[in-house]
C-alpha angles and dihedrals in degrees: 000000000000117000108219121199117197150102134257085224089067116082092205090053092047088051092049091046090054091047095053091046090051092051091044090235111171108242146153113222112212106199100211093195096052097075145007086238093057092044093051090049089054095045091050091053091046094049092050105040121080086212089083100051096094096047090045093053090050089051096250128141099233100236135167089050125169131200115200125214090259092056099254120137127223131174092193113090090192088068094063 
């Protein structure tokens, strides 16, 4: 199962969620704006994963973000 960090406030996240649901891809959506616990989990991932370096350097948030079952992180929904 894919863990998907995002926010319903983000149009890219809504599109990615629709894509995953349309494909029937098993996923757990973590709404980072729903609670501090969810936000902290995302920030911990973002701070520890090299996948976010480019987006952080550009001043971006880094959502949508996906953690595959093997623990690899991608920011590209097309790669799922």
